[in-house]
PDB file of the backbone (N, CA, C, O) and the ligand in Angstrom, with CONECT records:
HET     ZN  A 101       1
ATOM      1  N   MET A   1       7.798 -82.922  16.485  1.00  0.00           N
ATOM      2  CA  MET A   1       7.539 -84.248  15.952  1.00  0.00           C
ATOM      3  C   MET A   1       6.030 -84.281  15.545  1.00  0.00           C
ATOM      4  O   MET A   1       5.596 -85.394  15.246  1.00  0.00           O
ATOM      5  N   ALA A   2       5.301 -83.387  15.498  1.00  0.00           N
ATOM      6  CA  ALA A   2       3.770 -83.377  15.171  1.00  0.00           C
ATOM      7  C   ALA A   2       3.612 -83.076  13.731  1.00  0.00           C
ATOM      8  O   ALA A   2       2.473 -83.073  13.262  1.00  0.00           O
ATOM      9  N   ASP A   3       4.675 -82.812  12.950  1.00  0.00           N
ATOM     10  CA  ASP A   3       4.461 -82.489  11.507  1.00  0.00           C
ATOM     11  C   ASP A   3       4.634 -83.694  10.567  1.00  0.00           C
ATOM     12  O   ASP A   3       4.682 -83.507   9.351  1.00  0.00           O
ATOM     13  N   PHE A   4       4.717 -84.776  11.035  1.00  0.00           N
ATOM     14  CA  PHE A   4       4.693 -85.982  10.064  1.00  0.00           C
ATOM     15  C   PHE A   4       3.871 -87.110  10.791  1.00  0.00           C
ATOM     16  O   PHE A   4       3.627 -87.152  11.996  1.00  0.00           O
ATOM     17  N   GLN A   5       3.488 -88.020   9.827  1.00  0.00           N
ATOM     18  CA  GLN A   5       2.597 -89.154  10.152  1.00  0.00           C
ATOM     19  C   GLN A   5       3.455 -90.426   9.900  1.00  0.00           C
ATOM     20  O   GLN A   5       4.222 -90.546   8.945  1.00  0.00           O
ATOM     21  N   VAL A   6       3.234 -91.401  10.901  1.00  0.00           N
ATOM     22  CA  VAL A   6       3.871 -92.772  10.735  1.00  0.00           C
ATOM     23  C   VAL A   6       2.692 -93.527  10.824  1.00  0.00           C
ATOM     24  O   VAL A   6       1.890 -93.270  11.723  1.00  0.00           O
ATOM     25  N   ASN A   7       2.443 -94.567   9.885  1.00  0.00           N
ATOM     26  CA  ASN A   7       1.381 -95.303   9.969  1.00  0.00           C
ATOM     27  C   ASN A   7       1.837 -96.834   9.939  1.00  0.00           C
ATOM     28  O   ASN A   7       2.757 -97.251   9.236  1.00  0.00           O
ATOM     29  N   ARG A   8       1.079 -97.594  10.782  1.00  0.00           N
ATOM     30  CA  ARG A   8       1.284 -99.068  10.777  1.00  0.00           C
ATOM     31  C   ARG A   8       0.094 -99.721  11.313  1.00  0.00           C
ATOM     32  O   ARG A   8       0.108-100.453  12.303  1.00  0.00           O
ATOM     33  N   THR A   9      -1.029 -99.401  10.560  1.00  0.00           N
ATOM     34  CA  THR A   9      -2.271-100.091  10.990  1.00  0.00           C
ATOM     35  C   THR A   9      -2.974-100.527   9.630  1.00  0.00           C
ATOM     36  O   THR A   9      -2.738-100.003   8.542  1.00  0.00           O
ATOM     37  N   GLY A  10      -3.781-101.456   9.830  1.00  0.00           N
ATOM     38  CA  GLY A  10      -4.664-101.904   8.598  1.00  0.00           C
ATOM     39  C   GLY A  10      -3.917-102.409   7.593  1.00  0.00           C
ATOM     40  O   GLY A  10      -2.830-102.966   7.744  1.00  0.00           O
ATOM     41  N   ASP A  11      -4.626-102.178   6.301  1.00  0.00           N
ATOM     42  CA  ASP A  11      -3.778-102.507   5.148  1.00  0.00           C
ATOM     43  C   ASP A  11      -2.760-101.714   4.722  1.00  0.00           C
ATOM     44  O   ASP A  11      -3.023-100.564   4.371  1.00  0.00           O
ATOM     45  N   MET A  12      -1.443-102.193   4.682  1.00  0.00           N
ATOM     46  CA  MET A  12      -0.360-101.338   4.357  1.00  0.00           C
ATOM     47  C   MET A  12      -0.301-101.370   2.856  1.00  0.00           C
ATOM     48  O   MET A  12      -0.627-102.352   2.189  1.00  0.00           O
ATOM     49  N   PRO A  13       0.198-100.072   2.300  1.00  0.00           N
ATOM     50  CA  PRO A  13       0.156 -99.849   0.826  1.00  0.00           C
ATOM     51  C   PRO A  13       1.665-100.744   0.534  1.00  0.00           C
ATOM     52  O   PRO A  13       2.506-100.910   1.418  1.00  0.00           O
ATOM     53  N   PRO A  14       1.789-101.216  -0.748  1.00  0.00           N
ATOM     54  CA  PRO A  14       2.896-101.993  -1.262  1.00  0.00           C
ATOM     55  C   PRO A  14       4.165-101.284  -1.134  1.00  0.00           C
ATOM     56  O   PRO A  14       4.162-100.055  -1.204  1.00  0.00           O
ATOM     57  N   CYS A  15       5.239-101.924  -0.954  1.00  0.00           N
ATOM     58  CA  CYS A  15       6.460-101.383  -0.997  1.00  0.00           C
ATOM     59  C   CYS A  15       6.744-101.044  -2.551  1.00  0.00           C
ATOM     60  O   CYS A  15       6.519-101.925  -3.381  1.00  0.00           O
ATOM     61  N   PRO A  16       7.219 -99.824  -2.948  1.00  0.00           N
ATOM     62  CA  PRO A  16       7.341 -99.572  -4.314  1.00  0.00           C
ATOM     63  C   PRO A  16       8.427-100.365  -4.985  1.00  0.00           C
ATOM     64  O   PRO A  16       8.404-100.532  -6.204  1.00  0.00           O
ATOM     65  N   ARG A  17       9.316-100.824  -4.274  1.00  0.00           N
ATOM     66  CA  ARG A  17      10.432-101.739  -4.887  1.00  0.00           C
ATOM     67  C   ARG A  17      10.045-103.119  -4.957  1.00  0.00           C
ATOM     68  O   ARG A  17      10.244-103.671  -6.040  1.00  0.00           O
ATOM     69  N   CYS A  18       9.507-103.829  -3.981  1.00  0.00           N
ATOM     70  CA  CYS A  18       9.202-105.207  -4.308  1.00  0.00           C
ATOM     71  C   CYS A  18       7.711-105.741  -4.284  1.00  0.00           C
ATOM     72  O   CYS A  18       7.397-106.911  -4.504  1.00  0.00           O
ATOM     73  N   GLY A  19       6.855-104.725  -3.989  1.00  0.00           N
ATOM     74  CA  GLY A  19       5.419-104.916  -4.006  1.00  0.00           C
ATOM     75  C   GLY A  19       4.751-105.670  -2.791  1.00  0.00           C
ATOM     76  O   GLY A  19       3.545-105.914  -2.753  1.00  0.00           O
ATOM     77  N   GLU A  20       5.693-106.036  -1.752  1.00  0.00           N
ATOM     78  CA  GLU A  20       5.251-106.604  -0.545  1.00  0.00           C
ATOM     79  C   GLU A  20       4.557-105.429   0.269  1.00  0.00           C
ATOM     80  O   GLU A  20       4.908-104.257   0.127  1.00  0.00           O
ATOM     81  N   PRO A  21       3.485-105.855   1.185  1.00  0.00           N
ATOM     82  CA  PRO A  21       3.107-104.851   1.995  1.00  0.00           C
ATOM     83  C   PRO A  21       4.223-104.038   2.917  1.00  0.00           C
ATOM     84  O   PRO A  21       5.126-104.646   3.493  1.00  0.00           O
ATOM     85  N   ALA A  22       4.088-102.817   2.982  1.00  0.00           N
ATOM     86  CA  ALA A  22       5.207-102.090   3.718  1.00  0.00           C
ATOM     87  C   ALA A  22       4.975-102.381   5.150  1.00  0.00           C
ATOM     88  O   ALA A  22       3.838-102.584   5.574  1.00  0.00           O
ATOM     89  N   ALA A  23       6.068-102.408   5.936  1.00  0.00           N
ATOM     90  CA  ALA A  23       5.927-102.675   7.396  1.00  0.00           C
ATOM     91  C   ALA A  23       5.503-101.242   8.080  1.00  0.00           C
ATOM     92  O   ALA A  23       4.648-101.212   8.964  1.00  0.00           O
ATOM     93  N   LEU A  24       6.097-100.172   7.655  1.00  0.00           N
ATOM     94  CA  LEU A  24       5.786 -98.827   8.037  1.00  0.00           C
ATOM     95  C   LEU A  24       5.705 -97.986   6.904  1.00  0.00           C
ATOM     96  O   LEU A  24       6.309 -98.261   5.867  1.00  0.00           O
ATOM     97  N   THR A  25       4.966 -96.928   7.037  1.00  0.00           N
ATOM     98  CA  THR A  25       4.872 -95.855   6.052  1.00  0.00           C
ATOM     99  C   THR A  25       4.998 -94.582   6.773  1.00  0.00           C
ATOM    100  O   THR A  25       4.606 -94.472   7.935  1.00  0.00           O
ATOM    101  N   ALA A  26       5.590 -93.514   6.045  1.00  0.00           N
ATOM    102  CA  ALA A  26       5.591 -92.176   6.858  1.00  0.00           C
ATOM    103  C   ALA A  26       5.376 -91.085   5.711  1.00  0.00           C
ATOM    104  O   ALA A  26       5.874 -91.184   4.590  1.00  0.00           O
ATOM    105  N   HIS A  27       4.646 -90.134   6.100  1.00  0.00           N
ATOM    106  CA  HIS A  27       4.463 -89.062   5.159  1.00  0.00           C
ATOM    107  C   HIS A  27       5.131 -87.842   5.965  1.00  0.00           C
ATOM    108  O   HIS A  27       4.825 -87.557   7.123  1.00  0.00           O
ATOM    109  N   LEU A  28       6.141 -87.124   5.148  1.00  0.00           N
ATOM    110  CA  LEU A  28       6.850 -86.034   5.667  1.00  0.00           C
ATOM    111  C   LEU A  28       6.320 -84.836   4.811  1.00  0.00           C
ATOM    112  O   LEU A  28       6.345 -84.897   3.582  1.00  0.00           O
ATOM    113  N   PRO A  29       5.834 -83.725   5.493  1.00  0.00           N
ATOM    114  CA  PRO A  29       5.211 -82.550   4.798  1.00  0.00           C
ATOM    115  C   PRO A  29       6.247 -81.640   4.489  1.00  0.00           C
ATOM    116  O   PRO A  29       6.321 -80.513   4.978  1.00  0.00           O
ATOM    117  N   LEU A  30       7.259 -82.252   3.465  1.00  0.00           N
ATOM    118  CA  LEU A  30       8.207 -81.294   2.895  1.00  0.00           C
ATOM    119  C   LEU A  30       8.036 -81.193   1.468  1.00  0.00           C
ATOM    120  O   LEU A  30       7.716 -82.198   0.834  1.00  0.00           O
ATOM    121  N   GLY A  31       8.235 -79.968   0.833  1.00  0.00           N
ATOM    122  CA  GLY A  31       8.023 -79.847  -0.510  1.00  0.00           C
ATOM    123  C   GLY A  31       6.716 -80.243  -0.913  1.00  0.00           C
ATOM    124  O   GLY A  31       5.730 -79.802  -0.323  1.00  0.00           O
ATOM    125  N   ASP A  32       6.616 -81.084  -1.922  1.00  0.00           N
ATOM    126  CA  ASP A  32       5.341 -81.663  -2.306  1.00  0.00           C
ATOM    127  C   ASP A  32       4.963 -82.846  -1.528  1.00  0.00           C
ATOM    128  O   ASP A  32       3.967 -83.510  -1.812  1.00  0.00           O
ATOM    129  N   GLY A  33       5.685 -83.099  -0.624  1.00  0.00           N
ATOM    130  CA  GLY A  33       5.268 -84.198   0.384  1.00  0.00           C
ATOM    131  C   GLY A  33       6.184 -85.526   0.005  1.00  0.00           C
ATOM    132  O   GLY A  33       6.304 -85.938  -1.148  1.00  0.00           O
ATOM    133  N   ILE A  34       6.780 -86.100   1.107  1.00  0.00           N
ATOM    134  CA  ILE A  34       7.591 -87.238   0.815  1.00  0.00           C
ATOM    135  C   ILE A  34       6.862 -88.491   1.455  1.00  0.00           C
ATOM    136  O   ILE A  34       6.355 -88.445   2.576  1.00  0.00           O
ATOM    137  N   GLU A  35       6.856 -89.416   0.788  1.00  0.00           N
ATOM    138  CA  GLU A  35       6.278 -90.712   1.135  1.00  0.00           C
ATOM    139  C   GLU A  35       7.538 -91.707   1.533  1.00  0.00           C
ATOM    140  O   GLU A  35       8.487 -91.857   0.763  1.00  0.00           O
ATOM    141  N   LEU A  36       7.463 -92.274   2.624  1.00  0.00           N
ATOM    142  CA  LEU A  36       8.546 -93.265   3.017  1.00  0.00           C
ATOM    143  C   LEU A  36       7.723 -94.565   3.283  1.00  0.00           C
ATOM    144  O   LEU A  36       6.611 -94.653   3.802  1.00  0.00           O
ATOM    145  N   PHE A  37       8.557 -95.578   2.790  1.00  0.00           N
ATOM    146  CA  PHE A  37       7.993 -97.071   2.919  1.00  0.00           C
ATOM    147  C   PHE A  37       9.126 -97.763   3.531  1.00  0.00           C
ATOM    148  O   PHE A  37      10.247 -97.656   3.032  1.00  0.00           O
ATOM    149  N   LEU A  38       8.902 -98.502   4.634  1.00  0.00           N
ATOM    150  CA  LEU A  38       9.875 -99.456   5.235  1.00  0.00           C
ATOM    151  C   LEU A  38       9.475-100.729   4.882  1.00  0.00           C
ATOM    152  O   LEU A  38       8.320-101.111   5.073  1.00  0.00           O
ATOM    153  N   CYS A  39      10.408-101.482   4.336  1.00  0.00           N
ATOM    154  CA  CYS A  39      10.083-102.884   3.853  1.00  0.00           C
ATOM    155  C   CYS A  39      11.091-103.874   4.405  1.00  0.00           C
ATOM    156  O   CYS A  39      12.318-103.821   4.321  1.00  0.00           O
ATOM    157  N   LEU A  40      10.279-104.845   5.022  1.00  0.00           N
ATOM    158  CA  LEU A  40      11.187-105.998   5.799  1.00  0.00           C
ATOM    159  C   LEU A  40      12.007-106.566   4.709  1.00  0.00           C
ATOM    160  O   LEU A  40      13.143-106.905   5.041  1.00  0.00           O
ATOM    161  N   ARG A  41      11.696-106.724   3.592  1.00  0.00           N
ATOM    162  CA  ARG A  41      12.468-107.491   2.575  1.00  0.00           C
ATOM    163  C   ARG A  41      13.541-106.460   1.962  1.00  0.00           C
ATOM    164  O   ARG A  41      14.673-106.928   1.841  1.00  0.00           O
ATOM    165  N   CYS A  42      13.390-105.386   1.637  1.00  0.00           N
ATOM    166  CA  CYS A  42      14.182-104.387   0.984  1.00  0.00           C
ATOM    167  C   CYS A  42      15.150-103.589   1.661  1.00  0.00           C
ATOM    168  O   CYS A  42      16.206-103.200   1.163  1.00  0.00           O
ATOM    169  N   ASP A  43      14.684-103.328   2.988  1.00  0.00           N
ATOM    170  CA  ASP A  43      15.548-102.467   3.752  1.00  0.00           C
ATOM    171  C   ASP A  43      16.252-103.353   4.812  1.00  0.00           C
ATOM    172  O   ASP A  43      15.740-103.708   5.874  1.00  0.00           O
ATOM    173  N   THR A  44      17.508-103.663   4.370  1.00  0.00           N
ATOM    174  CA  THR A  44      18.223-104.423   5.416  1.00  0.00           C
ATOM    175  C   THR A  44      19.656-103.752   5.451  1.00  0.00           C
ATOM    176  O   THR A  44      20.020-102.828   4.724  1.00  0.00           O
ATOM    177  N   GLY A  45      20.407-104.387   6.431  1.00  0.00           N
ATOM    178  CA  GLY A  45      21.835-103.927   6.336  1.00  0.00           C
ATOM    179  C   GLY A  45      21.963-102.824   7.435  1.00  0.00           C
ATOM    180  O   GLY A  45      21.093-102.596   8.275  1.00  0.00           O
ATOM    181  N   ASN A  46      23.218-102.135   7.320  1.00  0.00           N
ATOM    182  CA  ASN A  46      23.647-101.120   8.302  1.00  0.00           C
ATOM    183  C   ASN A  46      23.266 -99.749   7.831  1.00  0.00           C
ATOM    184  O   ASN A  46      24.083 -98.849   7.636  1.00  0.00           O
ATOM    185  N   THR A  47      22.013 -99.655   7.666  1.00  0.00           N
ATOM    186  CA  THR A  47      21.330 -98.351   7.312  1.00  0.00           C
ATOM    187  C   THR A  47      20.306 -97.994   8.326  1.00  0.00           C
ATOM    188  O   THR A  47      19.825 -98.857   9.061  1.00  0.00           O
ATOM    189  N   PRO A  48      19.919 -96.592   8.393  1.00  0.00           N
ATOM    190  CA  PRO A  48      18.776 -96.407   9.369  1.00  0.00           C
ATOM    191  C   PRO A  48      17.556 -97.247   9.102  1.00  0.00           C
ATOM    192  O   PRO A  48      16.913 -97.728  10.035  1.00  0.00           O
ATOM    193  N   ALA A  49      17.224 -97.433   7.823  1.00  0.00           N
ATOM    194  CA  ALA A  49      16.004 -98.395   7.645  1.00  0.00           C
ATOM    195  C   ALA A  49      16.310 -99.868   8.029  1.00  0.00           C
ATOM    196  O   ALA A  49      15.447-100.558   8.572  1.00  0.00           O
ATOM    197  N   GLY A  50      17.499-100.322   7.751  1.00  0.00           N
ATOM    198  CA  GLY A  50      17.838-101.645   8.132  1.00  0.00           C
ATOM    199  C   GLY A  50      17.877-101.929   9.589  1.00  0.00           C
ATOM    200  O   GLY A  50      17.442-102.972  10.075  1.00  0.00           O
ATOM    201  N   ARG A  51      18.424-100.943  10.278  1.00  0.00           N
ATOM    202  CA  ARG A  51      18.302-100.954  11.874  1.00  0.00           C
ATOM    203  C   ARG A  51      17.028-101.045  12.381  1.00  0.00           C
ATOM    204  O   ARG A  51      16.831-101.810  13.325  1.00  0.00           O
ATOM    205  N   LEU A  52      15.907-100.235  11.802  1.00  0.00           N
ATOM    206  CA  LEU A  52      14.655-100.213  12.186  1.00  0.00           C
ATOM    207  C   LEU A  52      13.978-101.529  11.855  1.00  0.00           C
ATOM    208  O   LEU A  52      13.127-101.955  12.636  1.00  0.00           O
ATOM    209  N   VAL A  53      14.284-102.198  10.770  1.00  0.00           N
ATOM    210  CA  VAL A  53      13.690-103.503  10.280  1.00  0.00           C
ATOM    211  C   VAL A  53      14.208-104.433  11.408  1.00  0.00           C
ATOM    212  O   VAL A  53      13.426-105.176  12.000  1.00  0.00           O
ATOM    213  N   ALA A  54      15.492-104.390  11.694  1.00  0.00           N
ATOM    214  CA  ALA A  54      16.022-105.388  12.763  1.00  0.00           C
ATOM    215  C   ALA A  54      15.279-105.514  13.913  1.00  0.00           C
ATOM    216  O   ALA A  54      14.968-106.592  14.420  1.00  0.00           O
ATOM    217  N   ILE A  55      14.924-104.165  14.428  1.00  0.00           N
ATOM    218  CA  ILE A  55      14.057-104.114  15.579  1.00  0.00           C
ATOM    219  C   ILE A  55      12.634-104.573  15.592  1.00  0.00           C
ATOM    220  O   ILE A  55      12.122-105.131  16.562  1.00  0.00           O
ATOM    221  N   LEU A  56      11.912-104.266  14.272  1.00  0.00           N
ATOM    222  CA  LEU A  56      10.694-104.800  14.000  1.00  0.00           C
ATOM    223  C   LEU A  56      10.631-106.250  14.042  1.00  0.00           C
ATOM    224  O   LEU A  56       9.652-106.892  14.424  1.00  0.00           O
ATOM    225  N   GLY A  57      11.820-106.769  13.594  1.00  0.00           N
ATOM    226  CA  GLY A  57      11.955-108.365  13.646  1.00  0.00           C
ATOM    227  C   GLY A  57      11.852-108.905  14.982  1.00  0.00           C
ATOM    228  O   GLY A  57      11.634-110.112  15.085  1.00  0.00           O
ATOM    229  N   LEU A  58      11.975-108.192  16.028  1.00  0.00           N
ATOM    230  CA  LEU A  58      12.016-108.750  17.341  1.00  0.00           C
ATOM    231  C   LEU A  58      10.534-109.005  17.865  1.00  0.00           C
ATOM    232  O   LEU A  58       9.659-108.232  17.475  1.00  0.00           O
ATOM    233  N   PRO A  59      10.207-110.032  18.717  1.00  0.00           N
ATOM    234  CA  PRO A  59       9.006-109.966  19.450  1.00  0.00           C
ATOM    235  C   PRO A  59       8.705-108.624  19.970  1.00  0.00           C
ATOM    236  O   PRO A  59       9.635-107.917  20.357  1.00  0.00           O
ATOM    237  N   GLU A  60       7.358-108.166  20.020  1.00  0.00           N
ATOM    238  CA  GLU A  60       7.066-106.916  20.326  1.00  0.00           C
ATOM    239  C   GLU A  60       7.488-106.646  21.812  1.00  0.00           C
ATOM    240  O   GLU A  60       7.931-105.538  22.112  1.00  0.00           O
ATOM    241  N   ASP A  61       7.351-107.692  22.797  1.00  0.00           N
ATOM    242  CA  ASP A  61       7.756-107.175  24.076  1.00  0.00           C
ATOM    243  C   ASP A  61       9.342-107.320  24.294  1.00  0.00           C
ATOM    244  O   ASP A  61       9.886-107.183  25.389  1.00  0.00           O
ATOM    245  N   GLN A  62       9.915-107.576  23.250  1.00  0.00           N
ATOM    246  CA  GLN A  62      11.493-107.513  23.393  1.00  0.00           C
ATOM    247  C   GLN A  62      12.128-106.389  22.745  1.00  0.00           C
ATOM    248  O   GLN A  62      13.343-106.213  22.829  1.00  0.00           O
ATOM    249  N   ARG A  63      11.327-105.589  22.075  1.00  0.00           N
ATOM    250  CA  ARG A  63      11.879-104.473  21.296  1.00  0.00           C
ATOM    251  C   ARG A  63      12.259-103.191  22.285  1.00  0.00           C
ATOM    252  O   ARG A  63      11.454-102.605  23.009  1.00  0.00           O
ATOM    253  N   PRO A  64      13.466-102.938  22.167  1.00  0.00           N
ATOM    254  CA  PRO A  64      13.858-101.771  23.004  1.00  0.00           C
ATOM    255  C   PRO A  64      13.221-100.391  22.414  1.00  0.00           C
ATOM    256  O   PRO A  64      13.614 -99.801  21.408  1.00  0.00           O
ATOM    257  N   GLN A  65      12.132-100.007  23.282  1.00  0.00           N
ATOM    258  CA  GLN A  65      11.356 -98.926  22.681  1.00  0.00           C
ATOM    259  C   GLN A  65      12.169 -97.631  22.533  1.00  0.00           C
ATOM    260  O   GLN A  65      11.850 -96.851  21.635  1.00  0.00           O
ATOM    261  N   ASP A  66      13.205 -97.346  23.357  1.00  0.00           N
ATOM    262  CA  ASP A  66      14.008 -96.084  23.348  1.00  0.00           C
ATOM    263  C   ASP A  66      14.898 -96.241  21.945  1.00  0.00           C
ATOM    264  O   ASP A  66      15.097 -95.225  21.279  1.00  0.00           O
ATOM    265  N   LEU A  67      15.427 -97.519  21.505  1.00  0.00           N
ATOM    266  CA  LEU A  67      15.989 -97.381  20.367  1.00  0.00           C
ATOM    267  C   LEU A  67      15.066 -97.368  19.223  1.00  0.00           C
ATOM    268  O   LEU A  67      15.321 -96.788  18.168  1.00  0.00           O
ATOM    269  N   PHE A  68      13.790 -98.141  19.504  1.00  0.00           N
ATOM    270  CA  PHE A  68      13.087 -97.957  18.302  1.00  0.00           C
ATOM    271  C   PHE A  68      12.790 -96.475  17.853  1.00  0.00           C
ATOM    272  O   PHE A  68      12.867 -96.079  16.690  1.00  0.00           O
ATOM    273  N   LEU A  69      12.482 -95.804  18.818  1.00  0.00           N
ATOM    274  CA  LEU A  69      12.290 -94.200  18.516  1.00  0.00           C
ATOM    275  C   LEU A  69      13.473 -93.614  17.900  1.00  0.00           C
ATOM    276  O   LEU A  69      13.377 -92.868  16.925  1.00  0.00           O
ATOM    277  N   ASP A  70      14.569 -93.922  18.427  1.00  0.00           N
ATOM    278  CA  ASP A  70      15.709 -93.281  17.885  1.00  0.00           C
ATOM    279  C   ASP A  70      15.911 -93.793  16.350  1.00  0.00           C
ATOM    280  O   ASP A  70      16.184 -92.965  15.481  1.00  0.00           O
ATOM    281  N   PHE A  71      15.790 -94.991  16.076  1.00  0.00           N
ATOM    282  CA  PHE A  71      15.807 -95.585  14.736  1.00  0.00           C
ATOM    283  C   PHE A  71      14.806 -95.043  13.912  1.00  0.00           C
ATOM    284  O   PHE A  71      15.048 -94.746  12.742  1.00  0.00           O
ATOM    285  N   ALA A  72      13.681 -94.887  14.437  1.00  0.00           N
ATOM    286  CA  ALA A  72      12.625 -94.379  13.564  1.00  0.00           C
ATOM    287  C   ALA A  72      12.959 -93.021  13.151  1.00  0.00           C
ATOM    288  O   ALA A  72      12.962 -92.725  11.956  1.00  0.00           O
ATOM    289  N   VAL A  73      13.260 -92.113  14.131  1.00  0.00           N
ATOM    290  CA  VAL A  73      13.731 -90.688  13.668  1.00  0.00           C
ATOM    291  C   VAL A  73      14.877 -90.819  12.594  1.00  0.00           C
ATOM    292  O   VAL A  73      14.782 -90.223  11.521  1.00  0.00           O
ATOM    293  N   ALA A  74      15.895 -91.561  12.884  1.00  0.00           N
ATOM    294  CA  ALA A  74      16.991 -91.758  12.010  1.00  0.00           C
ATOM    295  C   ALA A  74      16.420 -92.230  10.535  1.00  0.00           C
ATOM    296  O   ALA A  74      16.881 -91.713   9.517  1.00  0.00           O
ATOM    297  N   TRP A  75      15.547 -93.088  10.483  1.00  0.00           N
ATOM    298  CA  TRP A  75      14.842 -93.482   9.269  1.00  0.00           C
ATOM    299  C   TRP A  75      14.162 -92.384   8.418  1.00  0.00           C
ATOM    300  O   TRP A  75      14.161 -92.353   7.188  1.00  0.00           O
ATOM    301  N   LEU A  76      13.541 -91.421   9.312  1.00  0.00           N
ATOM    302  CA  LEU A  76      12.894 -90.413   8.742  1.00  0.00           C
ATOM    303  C   LEU A  76      13.900 -89.361   8.257  1.00  0.00           C
ATOM    304  O   LEU A  76      13.717 -88.780   7.188  1.00  0.00           O
ATOM    305  N   ARG A  77      14.878 -89.134   8.976  1.00  0.00           N
ATOM    306  CA  ARG A  77      15.946 -88.162   8.720  1.00  0.00           C
ATOM    307  C   ARG A  77      16.579 -88.610   7.402  1.00  0.00           C
ATOM    308  O   ARG A  77      16.760 -87.811   6.483  1.00  0.00           O
ATOM    309  N   ASP A  78      16.941 -90.015   7.319  1.00  0.00           N
ATOM    310  CA  ASP A  78      17.586 -90.512   6.246  1.00  0.00           C
ATOM    311  C   ASP A  78      16.684 -90.262   4.865  1.00  0.00           C
ATOM    312  O   ASP A  78      17.170 -89.803   3.831  1.00  0.00           O
ATOM    313  N   GLY A  79      15.409 -90.611   5.013  1.00  0.00           N
ATOM    314  CA  GLY A  79      14.677 -90.511   3.913  1.00  0.00           C
ATOM    315  C   GLY A  79      14.442 -89.130   3.354  1.00  0.00           C
ATOM    316  O   GLY A  79      14.254 -88.958   2.150  1.00  0.00           O
ATOM    317  N   ALA A  80      14.455 -88.156   4.224  1.00  0.00           N
ATOM    318  CA  ALA A  80      14.267 -86.698   3.946  1.00  0.00           C
ATOM    319  C   ALA A  80      15.629 -86.295   3.362  1.00  0.00           C
ATOM    320  O   ALA A  80      15.656 -85.593   2.351  1.00  0.00           O
ATOM    321  N   ALA A  81      16.695 -86.685   3.920  1.00  0.00           N
ATOM    322  CA  ALA A  81      18.193 -86.351   3.340  1.00  0.00           C
ATOM    323  C   ALA A  81      18.272 -86.916   2.128  1.00  0.00           C
ATOM    324  O   ALA A  81      18.866 -86.219   1.306  1.00  0.00           O
ATOM    325  N   ALA A  82      17.831 -88.050   1.703  1.00  0.00           N
ATOM    326  CA  ALA A  82      17.954 -88.850   0.391  1.00  0.00           C
ATOM    327  C   ALA A  82      17.337 -87.817  -0.649  1.00  0.00           C
ATOM    328  O   ALA A  82      17.822 -87.740  -1.778  1.00  0.00           O
ATOM    329  N   ARG A  83      16.332 -87.075  -0.285  1.00  0.00           N
ATOM    330  CA  ARG A  83      15.505 -86.177  -1.059  1.00  0.00           C
ATOM    331  C   ARG A  83      15.951 -84.748  -0.957  1.00  0.00           C
ATOM    332  O   ARG A  83      15.253 -83.866  -1.455  1.00  0.00           O
ATOM    333  N   GLY A  84      17.043 -84.478  -0.358  1.00  0.00           N
ATOM    334  CA  GLY A  84      17.826 -83.150  -0.313  1.00  0.00           C
ATOM    335  C   GLY A  84      17.232 -82.137   0.895  1.00  0.00           C
ATOM    336  O   GLY A  84      17.305 -80.909   0.920  1.00  0.00           O
ATOM    337  N   TRP A  85      16.611 -83.053   1.908  1.00  0.00           N
ATOM    338  CA  TRP A  85      16.131 -82.237   2.944  1.00  0.00           C
ATOM    339  C   TRP A  85      17.044 -82.523   4.134  1.00  0.00           C
ATOM    340  O   TRP A  85      17.297 -83.711   4.336  1.00  0.00           O
ATOM    341  N   VAL A  86      17.562 -81.636   4.931  1.00  0.00           N
ATOM    342  CA  VAL A  86      18.637 -82.065   5.863  1.00  0.00           C
ATOM    343  C   VAL A  86      18.051 -82.070   7.380  1.00  0.00           C
ATOM    344  O   VAL A  86      18.686 -82.607   8.287  1.00  0.00           O
ATOM    345  N   GLN A  87      16.826 -81.450   7.590  1.00  0.00           N
ATOM    346  CA  GLN A  87      16.332 -81.571   8.930  1.00  0.00           C
ATOM    347  C   GLN A  87      14.814 -81.629   8.870  1.00  0.00           C
ATOM    348  O   GLN A  87      14.139 -80.975   8.074  1.00  0.00           O
ATOM    349  N   ILE A  88      14.339 -82.468   9.778  1.00  0.00           N
ATOM    350  CA  ILE A  88      12.787 -82.623   9.859  1.00  0.00           C
ATOM    351  C   ILE A  88      12.228 -81.465  10.530  1.00  0.00           C
ATOM    352  O   ILE A  88      12.674 -81.259  11.659  1.00  0.00           O
ATOM    353  N   PRO A  89      11.298 -80.616  10.062  1.00  0.00           N
ATOM    354  CA  PRO A  89      10.680 -79.477  10.762  1.00  0.00           C
ATOM    355  C   PRO A  89      10.111 -79.828  12.112  1.00  0.00           C
ATOM    356  O   PRO A  89       9.474 -80.875  12.229  1.00  0.00           O
ATOM    357  N   GLY A  90      10.268 -79.145  12.987  1.00  0.00           N
ATOM    358  CA  GLY A  90       9.734 -79.182  14.397  1.00  0.00           C
ATOM    359  C   GLY A  90      10.636 -79.993  15.269  1.00  0.00           C
ATOM    360  O   GLY A  90      10.460 -80.026  16.487  1.00  0.00           O
ATOM    361  N   GLN A  91      11.596 -80.649  14.678  1.00  0.00           N
ATOM    362  CA  GLN A  91      12.421 -81.545  15.479  1.00  0.00           C
ATOM    363  C   GLN A  91      13.677 -80.726  15.948  1.00  0.00           C
ATOM    364  O   GLN A  91      14.297 -80.038  15.137  1.00  0.00           O
ATOM    365  N   ARG A  92      14.032 -80.806  17.225  1.00  0.00           N
ATOM    366  CA  ARG A  92      15.273 -79.989  17.784  1.00  0.00           C
ATOM    367  C   ARG A  92      16.394 -80.998  17.614  1.00  0.00           C
ATOM    368  O   ARG A  92      16.226 -82.217  17.667  1.00  0.00           O
ATOM    369  N   GLU A  93      17.550 -80.389  17.406  1.00  0.00           N
ATOM    370  CA  GLU A  93      18.785 -81.071  17.617  1.00  0.00           C
ATOM    371  C   GLU A  93      19.096 -81.420  18.935  1.00  0.00           C
ATOM    372  O   GLU A  93      18.770 -80.599  19.792  1.00  0.00           O
ATOM    373  N   PRO A  94      19.645 -82.437  19.293  1.00  0.00           N
ATOM    374  CA  PRO A  94      20.133 -82.990  20.669  1.00  0.00           C
ATOM    375  C   PRO A  94      21.154 -81.838  21.222  1.00  0.00           C
ATOM    376  O   PRO A  94      21.716 -81.981  22.308  1.00  0.00           O
TER     377      PRO A  94
HETATM  378 ZN    ZN A 101      10.377-103.842  -0.551  1.00  0.00          ZN2+
END
């Protein structure tokens, strides 16, 4: 899990879809590099991103941390898979 970065501090870059500040961003060092943006407005529904947004919508002390990590990894995998990558480097399968 050391080969990618997830950022959620300071001024967040805008979501490329709606322009609102992203809730989370991630950089995956795959190919030319993959930038992922998690957006509270655009990422909804029963998708890895939507499930992560649902957790982020909870008060911080009520977020299930184990699920947050699982959903974050699922979001990263989904983002990589959408660009043709099927596994995140450095991550072992369960
Ligand atoms: Zn958006």
